[in-house]
N, C-alpha and C positions, 0 to 999 in steps of 0.2 A: 641451559645449552652452553657447553666448553667449546672456545675455539681450537683450533690447531695451534701446537706449540704455545698454551697459555693455559694456566691453572686457575684462571677467572671464570666465572661463573655468570652467564648474561641472561637474566630471567626476567628483568623488567624494559619496559618499553615506555615512553616519551609522548605524553598527548597533550596539545596545544588545545586549550579552549578557546575560542575566538567566536564571540557573538556580539553584534552591534549596542546591546543593553545591559553588557557587564564587562567589567575589566579584562583583558586578555589574561589567563592563568594556565599555569601549564601543570600537569598529575604525571607522576612515576606510579604506571599501574601494572600488574603482574602482563608478563610477554606471553599469556598462551592464546592458544586460538582456538576456536570451536570447530570441529570436525566432524561432519555427518554422511554415512552412506545414504543415498538419495537416489532410488529407481524413480526417474521422470524423463518424459519428452516434454518438447518444446516446438512451439511453432512459433514463426514472426522470430526476426532478429532484431531488429533496431528500436531501441527503446530510447526515449528521450525523458527526461527528467529533469524537474522544475522543485528545487530544493525549497522546502518551507522553513520549520524551525530547526531542522537536523536530522537526520538519522543516516543508517550504515547502509540502508537497502539498493543503492546502485552498486557497493563493491558485493553484495549477495547475488543481485541478478548478473554482475558480470561473472561471478565464479560457477555461473552452470551455462555459461559459453553465449549469454545474450551480450549484444553491441549497446552498450549504454553510454548516452552522452548528455553531459548536463548542459540544460538549457538557459541560458544566460538572458539578461532582459533585453537586448536587442532583438536575438532570435525571437523572444516571447511576443516582442512588440509589432516586429516587421517581418520576420523571417518566415522560410518555407517548411510549416510544420508537417505537411504531408509525406516527407520522407520516412517519417516514422511509423512503424508497423503499429504502435502504441505508446503513449505519453503517460507518464506516473507523475501525481503531485504529491510532495512530501508532506509530512504530517503538520498540520497547522497551518499550510500556506496561507488559507482564506483570512487566517487571524493575522499575519506575521507580513504578508508581502504588500507592499502599500499600493504597488500598480497592478494588483489582480483585477481593478475596475477596468484595466486596458488589456489585460491578459485573455479574460472568462470570454468574450465575445469571440476572439479568435480560436479559443481552446472547443468551443461549441460548435463553431464553423467548421472544425477541424472533424468533431464527431460527424458531423452532418454530411461531409464530404467521402465520408469511409474511414475514419479513425477511429481508436479506443482509446478512451480516456479513463483513467483510475484515479478517482479521487481518494485520499485518504483522510482519517479523521481530523475533525476542526471542532472547536466548541461553540456555542452560540453566542457566546459573548465577545465581543470586538472585532466581529467579522468586516473586513474591509469592502464587501459587496452585501447586497440587501440579501436576506437569508433565501428569498425565492428564486435568487438569482444563480444558486450554487448548483443545479443541473438543468438540464433543457426542460425539464417539467418540476413543479414545487416538492420540495420536502422540508419536514422540519425536523431540527436537531432538538436532542434531549440531553440530558444527565444519566440517560440509561447506560448501565454498563453491565459486564458479568467479569465479578472479580476472581470467583475461583477457575482457576484454571485448568482442572480438568472437570468443568462442568459439563453434562451431557450438551450435545450437539445435534439438533434435528435436521434432518435434509428435506427441506420444505418442495423444493420443485427437482425431483430425482432426473427429469429427464431434460435440464436446461443444459446446453453446451457447456457453459461454464463449470459444469460438476460431472463433463462427460470427455471434453477433448482437450488436449490431446491425453490427459489423465482421469482415470476414472476415480473420482472421490467419494471416501466411504467415510463410515464414522470412524476407522481407523486410522486416518489422516487427523484426528483430533487429538491422538493421545501425544503425550510429551511436550504440550504446550506451556511455556512460561510464564508465572505472573499473574496474567489473565486472560481469559478472551478477550476482550474487546471495550471499547470507552464511547461515550459521548454516541449512542446509536441514534440515527433517526426514529421517532415516535410515529409520524405522520409521513406520508407519500402518495402521489398521485398515482391513479392504477397504471400508468405506463410502467412503472417499475415492476419488476419480479423479484419479491423477497427470497432469496435461496436458503437461508440457515435460520432457527430459531434457538436460543440457548436461554438460560436464566441461572442466578444463582438460587440456593436452598430456600424454598418458600415464598419466590418469586413468581411471578408471570412471566409467559414467554416474553422474550425480547426480539422481534424478528427483521427488526431494521439494519440488523449488523450488516449485511451485504445485498444489496439493491444493484439489479443490474436492467437498464432500459433501454430499447432501440430506439436510434433518433437519427432520421434520415437514411443513408447509407452505412453508418456506424454505430457503436455501443460504448455506453455512458454506465460506469461503475462507480458507485459510492460504498467505502467500507469502513466500517468502525472496528472490524478485527485487527488486532493489532500485531500485522505483518512487521511492524517497524522493531519490534521486539525479538519476534518467533524466527525471521530470518537469518539476523545476525547470530541467533543462538544455534542456528543449523537444526530446525525442527523439520524433521521431511515432509509432513502431510501440508504444511505451510507454504514449502515451495512448490509443492505439484499443484496448489490451489492457486497459488500467484501466477505459476506458470500457465495454468489454464486461462485466467483473467487477461493475461498478457495475449493468449492467442485467439482470442473472441473473433478478431476480423478474419482469421483463417478458417474458422469453424464451419462457415457456410457451404 
C-alpha cells in the first residue's frame, strides 16, 4: 500500500505476542489480509467469547455481522450469561484457564436454561477440570486427528439442524480447508451426543467424534475438534457456514 503524497510502501504489520507463559515479543508480519466471498445466513446475534490459549475467531465472527463480546473473569464468575444467544469457548481454555472449575457449572447451567455453548478443542493432559465434566454428559478426549486438509468428510447426521439451518451443509463446504481437518477428537462419548461428521487420514479408520452436539435442558452443547480456529481466519467459506449454524442452534427449534 502506498500512502498519498508519499513514495513509501507500507506492507508490514506489527503483532505483539503477549502470553503469561512467555516473554512479550513483537513480530513484523506481512500486512495482507484474507478475503473471501461467503454465501451464508446467520441466526442469533449476540455471542459471548471466553478466550483460551488465543485465537482470532472473535474477529472472524464480527466480520459476518455477529455481535461478539469478550467474557472476562467477573462475567464468567457471577455475570448474567443469559443475554447471549451463544457462548464460544476458545481453544484449549480448559487447559489454560485456572478458574474453569468456577466457570464450568455456570456455563452448563446457561445451556440448561436455553443457551448454546460451543467448546473448541482441548488436550486430555493438563485439564483444569475432570475430563468427565467437560460436557453435560461424559466424553473422552483422545489424540485422534485428521491431518490431511482435504481428507473426505462424511456427513453422519444429514437431518440434524446444525447441518441444515440456516445454511445447508454439504460436502462442498469442506473444500479449501487449510493445514488439517481437526485434532484431539473425542474417541468415546455418551449416547446423548450426536456425532455429525466423520473423517480420517489415508489408511485409518473414521474418526467420528470431531463434532458432537447434545441437547441439555432447554439448550445445546457442542464439542468440536474441527479446526475452526485455523479455517475462519483463513477465510474458508464452508467453515463460516458451519460455524454460523452452530451458533444458530438455539434459533433452529
